[in-house]
Every structure is written in C-alpha cells, then in structure tokens.
Backbone as CSV, one residue per row, in Angstrom:
resi,resn,N_x,N_y,N_z,CA_x,CA_y,CA_z,C_x,C_y,C_z
1,MET,73.669,95.759,168.952,73.247,96.535,167.814,74.405,96.647,166.814
2,LEU,74.126,96.396,165.564,75.148,96.476,164.531,75.442,97.928,164.179
3,ASP,76.683,98.217,163.923,77.125,99.563,163.593,77.420,99.611,162.088
4,TYR,76.652,100.419,161.365,76.803,100.506,159.915,77.581,101.732,159.462
5,ARG,78.205,102.450,160.393,78.922,103.664,159.990,80.071,103.360,159.028
6,PHE,80.885,102.357,159.331,82.015,102.080,158.449,81.585,101.621,157.063
7,PRO,80.719,100.607,156.931,80.354,100.213,155.564,79.643,101.330,154.791
8,THR,78.888,102.155,155.484,78.209,103.271,154.815,79.229,104.317,154.377
9,ALA,80.151,104.662,155.254,81.194,105.630,154.902,82.086,105.093,153.786
10,LEU,82.394,103.812,153.829,83.204,103.205,152.766,82.484,103.318,151.432
11,GLN,81.204,102.997,151.413,80.431,103.103,150.181,80.392,104.552,149.689
12,MET,80.253,105.495,150.615,80.250,106.908,150.255,81.557,107.302,149.576
13,VAL,82.668,106.983,150.221,83.981,107.378,149.708,84.256,106.706,148.364
14,LEU,83.904,105.433,148.243,84.106,104.732,146.969,83.235,105.330,145.875
15,SER,82.018,105.704,146.219,81.112,106.325,145.233,81.650,107.672,144.782
16,VAL,82.168,108.456,145.707,82.756,109.758,145.358,83.975,109.547,144.459
17,ALA,84.818,108.585,144.822,86.022,108.305,144.023,85.653,107.853,142.613
18,MET,84.659,106.987,142.497,84.252,106.507,141.182,83.631,107.634,140.360
19,ALA,82.821,108.450,140.999,82.229,109.586,140.294,83.327,110.510,139.765
20,GLU,84.345,110.748,140.575,85.471,111.582,140.128,86.165,110.974,138.921
21,GLN,86.357,109.649,138.932,86.993,108.979,137.796,86.215,109.205,136.507
22,HIS,84.908,109.344,136.633,84.042,109.489,135.463,83.596,110.924,135.233
23,GLY,84.203,111.858,135.942,83.890,113.264,135.753,82.484,113.646,136.193
24,LYS,81.952,112.902,137.126,80.605,113.178,137.620,80.664,113.874,138.969
25,ARG,79.588,114.529,139.299,79.460,115.296,140.529,78.833,114.431,141.619
26,SER,79.285,114.592,142.854,78.694,113.911,144.011,78.170,114.958,144.984
27,THR,76.974,114.717,145.482,76.397,115.541,146.543,75.809,114.592,147.572
28,SER,75.440,115.119,148.722,74.831,114.257,149.741,73.509,113.683,149.227
29,ALA,72.773,114.456,148.444,71.502,113.964,147.903,71.734,112.840,146.897
30,ILE,72.721,113.000,146.028,73.040,111.962,145.037,73.513,110.692,145.743
31,LEU,74.395,110.854,146.731,74.885,109.692,147.471,73.749,108.999,148.215
32,ALA,72.912,109.768,148.873,71.797,109.188,149.632,70.862,108.415,148.715
33,GLN,70.569,108.967,147.560,69.684,108.276,146.617,70.321,106.973,146.151
34,GLY,71.578,107.021,145.782,72.263,105.828,145.298,72.444,104.761,146.360
35,MET,72.481,105.190,147.619,72.691,104.251,148.715,71.395,103.886,149.422
36,GLU,70.290,104.423,148.913,68.977,104.233,149.550,69.067,104.587,151.026
37,SER,69.599,105.767,151.287,69.816,106.234,152.650,69.259,107.644,152.789
38,ASN,69.313,108.129,153.991,68.834,109.467,154.294,69.969,110.472,154.087
39,PRO,69.722,111.599,153.387,70.788,112.586,153.202,71.374,113.092,154.519
40,SER,70.577,113.105,155.592,71.115,113.574,156.873,72.158,112.596,157.418
41,LEU,71.991,111.290,157.200,73.007,110.316,157.608,74.289,110.544,156.812
42,ILE,74.134,110.776,155.528,75.298,111.037,154.669,76.039,112.271,155.180
43,ARG,75.295,113.353,155.440,75.925,114.585,155.935,76.568,114.361,157.304
44,LYS,75.948,113.545,158.152,76.507,113.249,159.472,77.860,112.536,159.336
45,LEU,77.950,111.577,158.413,79.203,110.855,158.202,80.246,111.724,157.498
46,MET,79.780,112.734,156.768,80.721,113.634,156.087,81.548,114.443,157.085
47,VAL,80.990,114.707,158.263,81.698,115.529,159.257,83.048,114.922,159.632
48,PRO,83.104,113.674,160.128,84.426,113.132,160.479,85.297,112.882,159.247
49,LEU,84.684,112.514,158.128,85.470,112.269,156.919,86.129,113.559,156.427
50,THR,85.441,114.670,156.575,86.000,115.973,156.210,87.062,116.387,157.222
51,ARG,86.743,116.227,158.493,87.671,116.579,159.579,89.015,115.854,159.404
52,ASP,88.954,114.598,158.964,90.159,113.784,158.846,90.799,113.836,157.459
53,GLY,90.357,114.758,156.629,90.994,114.966,155.329,90.781,113.844,154.334
54,ILE,89.656,113.168,154.433,89.343,112.094,153.485,88.503,112.630,152.337
55,ILE,87.518,113.459,152.674,86.730,114.115,151.643,86.781,115.622,151.873
56,ALA,86.415,116.364,150.831,86.305,117.815,150.907,85.027,118.205,150.190
57,THR,84.443,119.299,150.611,83.205,119.747,149.981,83.355,121.177,149.492
58,THR,82.617,121.472,148.451,82.499,122.845,147.986,81.042,123.237,148.135
59,LEU,80.818,124.474,148.509,79.469,124.957,148.768,78.882,125.653,147.541
60,GLY,77.605,125.922,147.629,76.937,126.666,146.573,76.111,125.783,145.665
61,ARG,75.511,126.421,144.689,74.611,125.721,143.776,75.304,124.597,143.017
62,THR,76.561,124.796,142.722,77.312,123.760,142.003,78.260,123.017,142.937
63,GLY,78.005,123.111,144.233,78.846,122.455,145.217,78.835,120.943,145.065
64,SER,79.866,120.329,145.570,79.953,118.867,145.480,80.926,118.327,146.512
65,ILE,80.998,117.011,146.547,81.895,116.292,147.452,83.019,115.697,146.606
66,HIS,84.237,115.852,147.074,85.417,115.337,146.374,86.310,114.606,147.372
67,LEU,87.198,113.776,146.860,88.235,113.210,147.716,89.192,114.341,148.078
68,ALA,89.629,114.379,149.323,90.533,115.431,149.777,91.985,115.133,149.409
69,ARG,92.263,113.893,149.092,93.605,113.499,148.654,93.446,112.341,147.675
70,PRO,94.498,111.973,146.969,94.376,110.890,145.986,93.866,109.588,146.602
71,ALA,93.098,108.858,145.816,92.511,107.594,146.277,93.580,106.611,146.748
72,GLU,94.763,106.667,146.153,95.862,105.782,146.547,96.367,106.103,147.949
73,ASP,96.103,107.333,148.416,96.609,107.781,149.714,95.575,107.682,150.837
74,ILE,94.420,107.106,150.538,93.384,106.929,151.560,93.222,105.435,151.796
75,SER,93.576,104.991,152.998,93.413,103.568,153.310,92.018,103.332,153.867
76,LEU,91.578,102.088,153.785,90.286,101.739,154.378,90.366,101.894,155.897
77,ARG,91.556,101.751,156.443,91.775,101.990,157.877,91.471,103.447,158.220
78,ASP,91.905,104.371,157.355,91.627,105.795,157.579,90.126,106.042,157.699
79,ILE,89.360,105.444,156.799,87.907,105.623,156.804,87.315,105.011,158.067
80,TYR,87.727,103.802,158.398,87.219,103.107,159.580,87.459,103.938,160.847
81,LEU,88.690,104.374,161.039,89.018,105.134,162.241,88.303,106.484,162.274
82,SER,88.081,107.065,161.120,87.419,108.357,161.052,85.983,108.300,161.557
83,VAL,85.238,107.288,161.143,83.796,107.273,161.443,83.396,106.436,162.647
84,THR,84.291,105.608,163.165,83.888,104.761,164.297,84.270,105.346,165.642
85,ASP,84.912,106.505,165.655,85.335,107.133,166.910,86.174,106.141,167.704
86,GLU,85.844,106.003,168.956,86.588,105.091,169.824,85.864,103.772,170.025
87,LYS,84.780,103.555,169.298,84.025,102.314,169.468,84.870,101.142,168.982
88,LYS,84.976,100.155,169.793,85.781,98.980,169.474,84.971,97.954,168.689
89,LEU,85.678,97.114,167.980,85.075,96.028,167.223,84.343,95.066,168.157
90,LEU,84.984,94.724,169.253,84.410,93.834,170.262,84.427,94.537,171.615
91,ASN,83.353,94.431,172.337,83.275,95.030,173.669,83.140,93.941,174.723
92,SER,83.880,94.125,175.793,83.780,93.139,176.870,82.693,93.537,177.861
93,ARG,82.318,92.588,178.648,81.367,92.851,179.720,82.081,93.655,180.798
94,PRO,81.311,94.329,181.626,81.954,95.039,182.753,82.640,94.036,183.686
95,ASP,83.633,94.516,184.407,84.326,93.653,185.366,83.332,93.074,186.374
96,VAL,83.571,91.835,186.738,82.733,91.166,187.726,83.085,91.748,189.098
97,LYS,82.105,92.237,189.799,82.341,92.891,191.094,82.764,91.895,192.180
98,LYS,82.083,90.755,192.214,82.390,89.737,193.223,82.646,88.406,192.523
99,PRO,83.869,88.214,192.025,84.160,86.962,191.323,83.982,85.758,192.239
100,CYS,83.354,84.751,191.673,83.106,83.558,192.489,83.947,82.361,192.047
101,CYS,84.737,82.542,190.988,85.590,81.443,190.522,86.754,82.025,189.724
102,VAL,87.666,81.169,189.309,88.837,81.600,188.545,88.423,82.249,187.221
103,VAL,87.407,81.677,186.580,86.966,82.223,185.294,86.399,83.625,185.477
104,SER,85.445,83.790,186.376,84.822,85.105,186.538,85.815,86.150,187.047
105,ALA,86.847,85.729,187.742,87.872,86.653,188.237,88.831,87.100,187.142
106,ASN,88.929,86.341,186.043,89.945,86.617,185.030,89.433,86.801,183.608
107,VAL,88.175,86.521,183.361,87.682,86.557,181.983,87.693,87.960,181.384
108,CYS,87.494,88.985,182.194,87.442,90.344,181.650,88.776,90.770,181.051
109,TRP,89.871,90.601,181.780,91.166,90.984,181.220,91.513,90.116,180.024
110,TYR,91.126,88.824,180.079,91.410,87.927,178.962,90.672,88.392,177.708
111,PHE,89.366,88.684,177.860,88.587,89.102,176.702,89.074,90.447,176.167
112,LYS,89.446,91.355,177.057,89.961,92.654,176.606,91.213,92.480,175.755
113,SER,92.114,91.603,176.159,93.335,91.381,175.377,93.014,90.687,174.049
114,LEU,92.079,89.758,174.079,91.641,89.092,172.858,91.005,90.094,171.891
115,ALA,90.139,90.953,172.405,89.463,91.964,171.584,90.464,92.953,171.003
116,GLU,91.458,93.324,171.799,92.490,94.247,171.322,93.295,93.624,170.179
117,GLU,93.607,92.357,170.310,94.342,91.643,169.259,93.505,91.550,167.979
118,ALA,92.220,91.253,168.107,91.323,91.173,166.943,91.177,92.537,166.278
119,GLU,91.049,93.580,167.080,90.942,94.944,166.549,92.197,95.306,165.753
120,GLN,93.363,95.011,166.313,94.608,95.334,165.624,94.752,94.540,164.332
121,ALA,94.349,93.280,164.340,94.391,92.468,163.119,93.474,93.071,162.051
122,SER,92.291,93.506,162.448,91.362,94.138,161.497,91.959,95.426,160.940
123,LEU,92.531,96.248,161.799,93.143,97.497,161.349,94.298,97.235,160.388
124,ASN,95.068,96.180,160.639,96.175,95.829,159.744,95.660,95.447,158.361
125,VAL,94.568,94.700,158.301,93.972,94.321,157.014,93.483,95.562,156.280
126,LEU,92.791,96.441,156.983,92.252,97.662,156.364,93.367,98.603,155.911
127,ALA,94.476,98.611,156.636,95.594,99.489,156.284,96.264,99.073,154.982
128,LYS,96.145,97.807,154.618,96.787,97.292,153.400,96.019,97.647,152.129
129,ARG,94.788,98.137,152.268,93.965,98.429,151.097,93.664,99.922,151.023
130,SER,93.835,100.467,149.833,93.499,101.871,149.617,92.146,101.956,148.911
131,VAL,91.627,103.167,148.843,90.391,103.404,148.099,90.610,103.023,146.632
132,ALA,91.770,103.341,146.092,92.076,102.975,144.700,92.065,101.458,144.517
133,ASP,92.648,100.720,145.472,92.651,99.254,145.407,91.220,98.714,145.431
134,ALA,90.404,99.256,146.328,89.019,98.794,146.463,88.236,99.056,145.177
135,LEU,88.417,100.229,144.584,87.723,100.527,143.323,88.156,99.578,142.211
136,ALA,89.434,99.281,142.170,89.938,98.352,141.151,89.309,96.970,141.328
137,GLU,89.249,96.484,142.569,88.639,95.176,142.842,87.155,95.165,142.472
138,ILE,86.460,96.231,142.831,85.028,96.329,142.526,84.799,96.357,141.023
139,THR,85.610,97.118,140.305,85.470,97.219,138.852,85.710,95.876,138.178
140,VAL,86.745,95.159,138.605,87.034,93.832,138.037,85.861,92.889,138.290
141,ARG,85.355,92.895,139.498,84.216,92.019,139.827,82.980,92.399,139.016
142,ALA,82.722,93.683,138.893,81.549,94.148,138.147,81.643,93.741,136.677
143,GLN,82.826,93.811,136.112,83.011,93.460,134.705,82.939,91.957,134.482
144,ALA,83.197,91.167,135.508,83.172,89.712,135.389,81.761,89.138,135.524
145,LYS,80.835,89.933,136.032,79.469,89.435,136.233,78.741,89.316,134.902
146,PRO,77.833,88.340,134.810,77.038,88.217,133.579,76.089,89.406,133.442
147,PRO,75.661,89.733,132.210,74.798,90.888,131.968,73.490,90.866,132.763
148,ALA,73.001,89.700,133.151,71.728,89.610,133.874,71.883,89.887,135.358
149,ALA,73.078,90.298,135.786,73.295,90.567,137.209,72.348,91.656,137.688
150,GLU,71.942,91.527,138.932,71.015,92.487,139.519,71.681,93.845,139.674
151,HIS,70.949,94.915,139.332,71.448,96.275,139.457,71.411,96.711,140.910
152,HIS,72.479,97.342,141.377,72.532,97.837,142.750,72.289,99.337,142.741
153,PRO,71.412,99.849,143.625,71.059,101.262,143.635,72.241,102.210,143.814
154,ALA,73.311,101.762,144.413,74.462,102.637,144.630,75.125,103.027,143.321
155,ASP,74.826,102.306,142.252,75.422,102.606,140.959,74.604,103.612,140.160
156,ASN,73.501,104.087,140.684,72.610,104.974,139.948,73.291,106.218,139.402
157,HIS,74.202,106.803,140.158,74.780,108.053,139.715,76.014,107.885,138.830
158,VAL,76.426,106.662,138.573,77.544,106.411,137.666,77.070,105.362,136.651
159,SER,76.421,105.831,135.589,75.777,104.923,134.660,76.742,104.172,133.757
160,GLU,77.989,104.641,133.636,78.934,103.944,132.753,79.479,102.665,133.362
161,ILE,79.275,102.464,134.642,79.823,101.307,135.330,78.828,100.158,135.237
162,PRO,79.302,98.961,134.907,78.377,97.810,134.872,77.748,97.586,136.232
163,ASP,76.592,96.947,136.250,75.897,96.648,137.494,76.788,95.840,138.414
164,SER,76.686,96.113,139.741,77.526,95.363,140.682,76.765,94.304,141.370
C-alpha cells in the first residue's frame, strides 16, 4: 500500500507558505478544498506537523494555519520525519525461520542494510532542500509553463500564482 502522508503534508506546508507570502489565510478547509482532500486528513496531518514545530495554528473565527518558523528553516526532511513516524521507505520480509540455503539464511540482514542505506540517502536529499527552496523551484516552473497549462486544484486559494 502506498503511503501518501509525506506528499500530502509537503503540499500542505508549501500551500501554507505560499499563502503567507501572498498575505492569504490558510485553514484546514481551504487546504482540503485546494488539495481535493478531506479536511479530517488535513487536521490529522496537522497534529505531528504542529508537534514538531513546522506549523502553528490559531483558534477562533479568524483562526488559521501558519508556518511555525521561517520557510528557510524547515527542511523537507523535517516534514518527512514528522508525518511518517517510524515507517521506513523499504520494509524487509520477516526473518526466515528455517533457512534452506545461503540466500534464505542471509537475505534478511542484507535487505535491511540495503534499505537502511536507501533511507539515509533519501533523508540526505530531503535535508538539502528547504520549504523556501521548494517554493522557489515551484514558482520558477509555474512561470515557465505556457498559458494553456492545466490548472491544478491546489492553487485555488492563491489566485495570484500562475497555474502549476
């Protein structure tokens, strides 16, 4: 089963950051509408993001979601680790109880070390990019697209941004 927590949380955080740049308000309802998602999923992902100091919320009629620290200080690694808990990128099979050959006796430890190396490589890539970097890349790409580019629903709440 594919895990969409990280890409969904990334889209949430980027949407909040972009809305802040444009002086717009973000709420779970606005984010859910723009992402064609359920507001309860958005609120569920807000829990670890808030716990880890990535986003902050204000309550009340004029309440909203904000970045808890500057976009330059939030790495994509921070977001990934916040919402994926301890779930690994790659999972190995359980250890073979009665190995019948050299491969079945050793493949589990081999795959675990391989998966650990892949996970660390992914985390290193994510650590090199901040939310500010990601927004800059997205903005450049959006501005380079021809006017007939298809509109993406996630842009609904920030109308000044070209279609992505």
